[in-house]
C-alpha positions as CSV (number, residue, x, y, z in Angstrom):
1,M,82.6,-28.0,-20.8
2,T,80.0,-25.6,-21.2
3,T,76.0,-25.5,-20.2
4,Q,72.6,-24.9,-21.5
5,T,70.0,-23.2,-20.1
6,L,66.8,-23.5,-21.2
7,K,64.8,-20.2,-22.3
8,R,61.3,-20.3,-20.2
9,P,58.4,-18.3,-22.9
10,K,58.2,-14.7,-22.0
11,A,54.7,-13.8,-19.8
12,S,52.7,-11.8,-21.5
13,R,51.7,-8.3,-20.0
14,T,49.2,-10.0,-18.4
15,G,50.8,-12.4,-16.7
16,T,49.8,-15.7,-19.0
17,S,52.4,-17.3,-21.9
18,P,52.2,-17.3,-25.3
19,R,51.4,-20.9,-24.9
20,S,48.7,-20.6,-22.9
21,Q,47.2,-18.0,-25.1
22,G,47.6,-20.7,-27.8
23,N,45.5,-22.9,-26.5
24,R,42.6,-20.7,-25.6
25,K,42.5,-19.6,-28.8
26,Q,42.9,-23.3,-30.4
27,A,40.0,-23.6,-27.4
28,R,37.9,-21.0,-29.0
29,R,38.4,-21.7,-32.5
30,T,37.0,-25.3,-31.3
31,T,33.9,-24.1,-29.3
32,L,33.0,-21.5,-32.4
33,I,33.1,-25.1,-35.4
34,G,31.1,-26.4,-32.5
35,W,28.3,-24.3,-32.2
36,T,28.3,-23.6,-36.0
37,F,27.8,-27.5,-36.3
38,I,24.3,-27.5,-34.0
39,L,23.5,-23.8,-33.6
40,P,20.8,-24.5,-37.4
41,N,19.3,-27.7,-35.4
42,F,19.4,-25.6,-32.5
43,L,16.9,-22.6,-33.7
44,G,15.1,-25.2,-36.0
45,F,14.4,-27.0,-33.1
46,L,13.8,-22.9,-30.6
47,A,11.6,-22.2,-34.2
48,F,9.1,-25.3,-34.3
49,T,9.0,-26.8,-31.1
50,L,10.2,-25.6,-27.7
51,I,8.9,-21.5,-28.6
52,P,5.2,-23.6,-29.9
53,V,5.0,-25.9,-27.2
54,F,5.3,-23.3,-24.8
55,A,2.6,-20.8,-26.6
56,A,0.2,-24.9,-26.3
57,F,0.5,-24.7,-22.4
58,A,-0.4,-20.8,-22.1
59,L,-2.6,-21.3,-25.0
60,A,-4.4,-23.9,-22.9
61,F,-6.1,-21.1,-20.5
62,M,-7.4,-19.0,-22.9
63,E,-10.1,-18.8,-25.9
64,W,-8.0,-18.2,-29.6
65,N,-9.4,-19.1,-32.8
66,S,-7.2,-17.9,-34.7
67,F,-8.7,-14.7,-35.9
68,S,-9.7,-13.7,-32.8
69,T,-7.6,-11.8,-29.5
70,P,-6.4,-14.0,-26.9
71,E,-7.9,-14.0,-24.0
72,W,-7.5,-15.3,-21.0
73,I,-10.3,-17.9,-19.3
74,G,-8.7,-19.5,-16.6
75,L,-9.5,-22.7,-15.7
76,R,-12.8,-23.3,-18.2
77,N,-11.1,-25.1,-20.8
78,F,-10.1,-27.7,-18.6
79,Q,-13.8,-27.8,-16.9
80,E,-15.0,-28.0,-20.7
81,M,-12.8,-31.6,-21.3
82,F,-13.3,-33.2,-18.4
83,G,-17.0,-32.7,-18.8
84,S,-17.3,-33.9,-22.3
85,E,-17.6,-37.4,-23.0
86,T,-15.7,-37.8,-26.7
87,F,-12.5,-37.2,-24.0
88,W,-12.9,-39.9,-21.3
89,I,-13.8,-41.8,-25.3
90,A,-10.5,-40.9,-26.4
91,L,-8.5,-41.4,-23.2
92,M,-9.8,-44.8,-23.0
93,N,-9.5,-45.5,-26.7
94,T,-5.8,-44.0,-26.0
95,V,-4.9,-46.5,-23.6
96,G,-6.4,-49.7,-24.9
97,Y,-4.5,-48.8,-27.5
98,T,-1.4,-48.6,-25.6
99,I,-1.9,-51.6,-23.6
100,G,-2.4,-53.9,-26.4
101,H,0.4,-52.2,-28.3
102,V,2.7,-52.0,-26.3
103,P,3.1,-55.6,-24.4
104,L,2.6,-57.8,-28.4
105,T,5.0,-55.6,-30.4
106,L,7.6,-56.2,-27.7
107,G,6.8,-59.8,-27.0
108,L,7.0,-60.2,-30.7
109,A,9.6,-58.6,-31.2
110,L,12.3,-59.9,-28.7
111,L,11.0,-63.1,-30.0
112,L,11.7,-62.2,-33.7
113,A,15.4,-61.0,-32.7
114,M,16.2,-64.2,-30.3
115,L,15.4,-66.7,-34.2
116,L,16.5,-64.5,-36.5
117,N,19.6,-64.4,-33.5
118,R,21.7,-67.6,-35.2
119,K,23.9,-68.2,-38.6
120,L,21.4,-69.5,-41.0
121,K,22.0,-69.3,-44.6
122,G,19.7,-66.3,-46.1
123,I,19.3,-64.6,-42.2
124,G,19.6,-61.4,-44.0
125,F,17.3,-61.5,-45.8
126,F,14.4,-62.7,-43.5
127,R,16.2,-59.3,-41.3
128,V,15.0,-57.2,-43.8
129,A,12.0,-59.0,-44.7
130,I,10.4,-58.1,-40.9
131,F,11.9,-54.8,-41.2
132,F,11.0,-53.3,-44.7
133,P,7.5,-52.5,-43.2
134,Y,8.5,-50.3,-40.7
135,I,10.6,-48.3,-43.9
136,T,7.1,-48.5,-46.2
137,S,4.6,-45.7,-46.1
138,L,2.4,-46.1,-44.0
139,V,-0.7,-45.2,-46.2
140,A,0.3,-47.6,-48.0
141,V,-0.1,-50.6,-45.0
142,A,-3.4,-48.6,-44.2
143,V,-4.7,-49.2,-47.5
144,V,-3.2,-52.5,-48.2
145,W,-4.5,-53.6,-43.8
146,N,-7.6,-52.0,-45.1
147,M,-8.4,-54.4,-47.8
148,L,-7.1,-57.4,-46.1
149,F,-9.6,-56.8,-42.9
150,N,-12.6,-55.9,-45.9
151,P,-15.6,-58.1,-44.0
152,T,-17.4,-59.6,-47.0
153,T,-13.8,-59.7,-50.1
154,G,-11.0,-59.8,-47.9
155,P,-9.1,-62.2,-47.5
156,I,-8.6,-62.7,-43.7
157,N,-12.3,-63.2,-43.2
158,Q,-12.0,-65.8,-45.9
159,L,-9.3,-67.7,-44.3
160,L,-11.5,-68.0,-41.2
161,E,-14.6,-69.0,-42.9
162,A,-12.5,-71.7,-44.1
163,I,-11.2,-72.8,-41.6
164,G,-14.6,-73.6,-39.8
165,I,-15.6,-70.4,-38.4
166,A,-19.1,-68.7,-39.4
167,N,-19.8,-65.7,-38.6
168,P,-15.8,-63.6,-38.5
169,P,-15.6,-60.6,-37.3
170,G,-16.3,-57.1,-39.0
171,W,-13.2,-55.2,-38.3
172,T,-12.6,-52.1,-39.3
173,S,-16.5,-51.5,-39.7
174,S,-17.5,-53.2,-36.3
175,S,-16.9,-50.7,-33.7
176,D,-16.0,-54.1,-31.4
177,W,-13.2,-54.8,-33.6
178,A,-12.1,-51.9,-34.8
179,M,-9.3,-51.4,-32.1
180,P,-8.5,-54.9,-32.5
181,A,-7.6,-54.2,-36.2
182,V,-5.7,-51.0,-35.8
183,I,-2.9,-52.7,-33.0
184,I,-2.2,-55.3,-35.5
185,T,-2.0,-53.3,-38.4
186,S,0.4,-51.2,-35.6
187,V,2.2,-54.3,-34.6
188,W,2.5,-55.5,-37.7
189,R,4.9,-52.6,-38.9
190,D,6.6,-51.7,-35.9
191,M,8.2,-55.0,-34.4
192,G,10.2,-55.0,-37.5
193,Y,12.3,-51.7,-35.9
194,Y,12.2,-52.7,-31.9
195,M,13.7,-56.5,-33.3
196,I,16.6,-54.4,-34.9
197,L,17.1,-52.9,-31.5
198,F,16.5,-56.7,-29.7
199,L,18.9,-57.7,-32.1
200,A,21.6,-55.3,-31.2
201,G,21.3,-56.2,-27.4
202,L,21.7,-59.8,-27.8
203,Q,24.3,-59.6,-29.8
204,A,26.3,-57.0,-27.4
205,I,25.2,-60.3,-24.6
206,P,29.4,-62.3,-24.5
207,N,29.3,-65.7,-25.1
208,E,30.9,-66.2,-22.3
209,L,27.9,-66.3,-19.9
210,Y,26.3,-68.9,-22.4
211,E,29.2,-71.3,-22.3
212,A,29.6,-71.0,-18.4
213,A,26.2,-71.2,-17.5
214,E,26.1,-74.5,-19.8
215,V,28.9,-75.8,-18.3
216,D,26.9,-75.4,-15.0
217,G,24.3,-76.7,-16.1
218,A,21.1,-74.1,-17.3
219,N,18.3,-75.9,-19.4
220,A,17.3,-72.9,-22.6
221,W,14.9,-71.2,-20.8
222,Q,17.2,-71.3,-17.8
223,R,20.1,-69.7,-20.1
224,F,17.6,-67.1,-21.4
225,W,16.0,-65.6,-17.8
226,N,19.7,-65.4,-15.9
227,V,21.6,-64.2,-19.5
228,T,19.1,-63.0,-21.6
229,V,16.7,-61.2,-19.7
230,P,19.7,-59.1,-18.1
231,G,22.2,-58.5,-20.2
232,L,18.8,-57.1,-22.8
233,R,17.5,-54.6,-19.3
234,P,19.1,-51.9,-21.3
235,T,17.5,-52.5,-24.8
236,T,14.5,-53.4,-22.4
237,F,13.7,-50.7,-21.1
238,F,14.3,-48.1,-23.9
239,V,12.1,-50.1,-26.0
240,L,9.6,-50.0,-23.1
241,V,9.5,-46.0,-23.2
242,M,9.7,-45.7,-26.6
243,L,6.8,-47.4,-27.3
244,T,5.3,-46.2,-24.4
245,V,5.8,-42.6,-26.1
246,S,4.9,-43.8,-29.3
247,S,1.1,-45.2,-28.7
248,F,0.4,-42.2,-26.9
249,K,0.7,-40.1,-29.4
250,V,-1.3,-42.8,-32.4
251,F,-2.4,-40.6,-34.6
252,D,-1.8,-40.6,-38.8
253,L,-2.7,-44.8,-38.4
254,I,-6.1,-44.5,-37.3
255,V,-7.3,-41.1,-39.5
256,V,-6.6,-43.2,-42.6
257,M,-7.3,-46.3,-41.6
258,T,-11.0,-45.9,-39.8
259,D,-10.7,-42.0,-39.3
260,G,-11.8,-42.1,-35.6
261,G,-14.9,-44.8,-36.2
262,P,-17.5,-46.2,-36.1
263,G,-18.7,-43.8,-34.1
264,R,-16.5,-43.2,-31.9
265,S,-14.7,-46.3,-31.0
266,T,-11.2,-45.8,-32.2
267,T,-10.9,-42.1,-31.8
268,V,-7.3,-41.0,-29.5
269,L,-5.9,-38.2,-27.7
270,S,-4.1,-37.1,-31.1
271,Q,-6.8,-37.1,-33.2
272,L,-9.2,-35.5,-30.7
273,I,-6.5,-32.6,-30.5
274,Y,-6.4,-32.2,-34.4
275,Q,-10.2,-32.4,-34.9
276,E,-10.2,-29.3,-32.4
277,G,-7.6,-27.5,-32.5
278,I,-7.5,-27.7,-36.8
279,T,-10.6,-28.4,-38.2
280,E,-12.6,-26.6,-35.4
281,G,-10.4,-24.1,-34.7
282,N,-10.7,-24.0,-30.8
283,F,-7.1,-23.8,-30.3
284,G,-7.5,-23.1,-26.9
285,Y,-9.3,-26.2,-26.3
286,S,-7.4,-28.2,-28.4
287,S,-4.2,-27.2,-26.2
288,A,-6.1,-27.9,-23.3
289,I,-6.1,-31.5,-23.8
290,S,-2.6,-31.7,-25.4
291,L,-1.3,-30.5,-22.0
292,V,-3.5,-33.3,-20.3
293,L,-1.6,-36.3,-22.6
294,F,1.3,-34.2,-22.1
295,L,1.5,-35.1,-18.3
296,I,0.1,-38.1,-18.5
297,V,3.2,-39.7,-21.3
298,L,5.5,-37.4,-19.1
299,T,3.9,-39.8,-15.7
300,V,4.1,-43.0,-17.5
301,T,7.3,-42.3,-18.0
302,V,8.8,-41.1,-15.1
303,V,7.3,-44.0,-13.5
304,Q,9.0,-46.7,-15.8
305,F,12.5,-44.7,-14.9
306,K,11.9,-45.3,-10.8
307,L,11.1,-48.7,-11.7
308,Q,14.5,-49.3,-13.5
309,Q,16.1,-47.0,-11.5
310,R,15.1,-49.0,-8.4
311,K,15.9,-52.9,-10.6
312,E,19.0,-51.9,-10.8
313,R,19.9,-50.9,-7.3
């Protein structure tokens, strides 16, 4: 009878086995490959986002018109901003747009998702048709809706007159109706994208929960409130945060549709930042407005996260 002895790998001079050294080498190679994938994106983010953001924060306390040397002026930009009537009008318009845009888009996107979360003939066509405005050129959307809102020749006012409304709104030519016209256009464009998110959330809810609720005698409203709403809570929270952030940053749609008018009735903070920085060359003052807008969005987002955490407890 012979006995075999297993040969253990010899330890290196440093006290580690060749197998351990091979694993470390493989780990370093894997890490290096990972860095090569993320490094270009990270460098782009660093050069075009992170550094400009910190530079803007510093410029908020300086006076600079891109031709002169930046001069430290402390809080003077903020004093000028809080004393400016245009800033407060732009802030109120931004808040008004957000209050109108967020709940309407969220509610209609959820309604459409529930309607299209059924096995119906041609359901794919309707889903694509509703999503299509989101991938359409925003300039084209704004121009078409401006034609629809035309006070004299637009089909919307012609339809309103046909059903008996004698004095239909002036829409984008009226200081009272310009912002509602922008909100309607924005809701129409965005609801398809958020509908897709709600559809994904609805299809992740197990059917067994609905079947169990039916067995317990729950009606349609009770199934919606006790099964659908809790099941969609993570999706709803994500949609709410994204909608809030995008609403505070609205810029291009308003510039194309109304350019902030009539008067200053649709001027928003993002547009004011552009006007003061790019058009007027007051980069310090525009950076101060950017810093205030950043703090508003950050505060609203943190409050939303806190409320969501409280609901989950």
